[in-house]
N, C-alpha and C positions, 0 to 999 in steps of 0.2 A: 688477412683479408686481401691485401694488395697482391700477394702471390696468387691467390685463387682467382682474383679478377684478371690478372695478367695471363695466367694459364688459360682461362676461358676465352680471353680475347685472342690469344695465339691459336688455340684450337679452332675457334670459329673462323679465323682467317684462313687456316689450312683447309678446313672443310669447304669454305666458299671458293677458294682457288681451285681445289680439286673438282668441285662441281662444275665450275666454269670450264676448266680444261677438258674434262671428260665430255661435257655437252658440246664443246667446240669441235671435238673430233668425232662426234656422233655416237658416243657411248655413254649416254646419260646414266648416272648412278641412281638406282631405285630408291635408295635411302636418303639421298641428299636433302630434299625439301623438309622431310620430317626431322632429321637430325639437326639441320641448320636452324629450324624454328625452335626446337628445344634448347639448342645452344644459345640462341638469342635470349630466350626467357631466362635461362640460368645466368647469363651475363647481366641481364637487367636486375634480377633479384639480388645477386651477390654484389653487384656494383652499387645498388641502392643501400645495402647493408653497410658497405664501406663508406658511402656518403654519410650515413647516419653516425657512424663512428667518428667521422671528422666534423660533424655538425654542419654539413654542406647542403642540407635540404632547404627548401624554400621556407622563409620565415618572414615575420613582420617586425623587425627590430625597431623601426621608427615609431610604430604604433605603441609597442610595449614600452619603449623608452619614454614615451610621453606620459605614461602613468606615474603617479607618485610611487616611491620605493615599496611601500607596503602592498599596494595593488599590483605592482610589477611582480613581486614575489608570489602573491596569490595566483595571478594569471599564469605565471610560469609553472607553478605546481599543478594547476588545473590542466594546462596544456600537456605536461608530461604524463599526467594520469590518464588523459584521454588517449594519448599515443600508446602508452603501455597497455591499456585496456583493449585497444584495437588489435595490437599484435598478439595479445593473449588469445583473443577470439580467433584471429587468423591461424594461430598455432593449433588450437583445438579443432577448428574446421578443417585445416589442412590434414591433420591426423585422421579425421573422419573420412575425408576424401580418399586417403591412402587405403583405408579399410574397404571402401567401396570398390576401389580399383584392383583389389586382390584377384589375381588370375588373368587380368587383362594385359595385353602386350602391345608393343608398337606394331603398326600395320606393316611397315617396310622391313622391320627386323623383329620377327616374332619371338626371338630368343631374349629380348630385352623387355622386362616388366615395366608397366606404366607406373608402378610403385616407385621404381628408381627414378624415372624421368620427372615425376611430380613431387618427389621428396624435397625438392628445392623450396616448396612453399612453407612447410613447417620448420625446416632447418633455418631458412633465412629469417623467418618470423622470430625464432629464438635468438638469432644473431642480432636482430634489431633490438630486442628487449635488452640483451646484454650491452649493446652499444649505448642505448639510452641510459641505462643504469650507470655505466662507466662515466658518461658525460654529465650526469645529473649534478654532482658536486660543483663542477665548473659552471654549469648553467645557473645553478642557484646562487653561486657567488657573484656572477655577473648581474643577476636580477637584484641582489642585495646591494651591489656596488653602484658604479656609475651607469650601468645599463649594458645592453648588448651592442657589440660592434656590428655595424652594417657592412658586411663583406662586399656586397654589390656596390654600395656607394663608395667604399674605399677603393675598389678596383676601378670604378669609373673615374674617380678623382686622380688616381695614379696614372691612368691612361691619358687624361687631359694634361696632367703635369709633364708626362713624358713627351707629349706632342708639342709642348710649348717650345718656342725657339730657345736654343741653348746660348745664343750670343748675348742675351740680355737686352737686345734691341726691341723695338715695338713691332708687333705683327700687324699686317693689314687685314 
């Protein structure tokens, strides 16, 4: 996933630089806007799937940690079920969209099928499902144990402690 996201980022960077350079010399690329938009969508979808694999999406650990352990486990299972259901629906709907797009092509590059450009939706939905299933044992163990680590709070506290004077003296 990291390699895919990095390659998409590099490709999008090259496309944007090429678009800028060609526009600057007065030779605008016909396909630039459409391809850059699709590249940004792909980067967003694959990057989000990578974030899901790392457990880096927005959450509410403080709220969930306030629950007693039994309710924490139930709420975690419910949340995971809702997320999985959403991505199953997104996968099915994405496949239906691909069927509808059969025969359609990009405007600026008619040789490229929209099925290829929009395949990112069901593919990354499946990747999300896999990521959630891979992380589920870890998430369930955290819910059963001491609770979830609040990564944002930890990062904020680390930033504050890094900014504190190292000399041990008092700060004004």
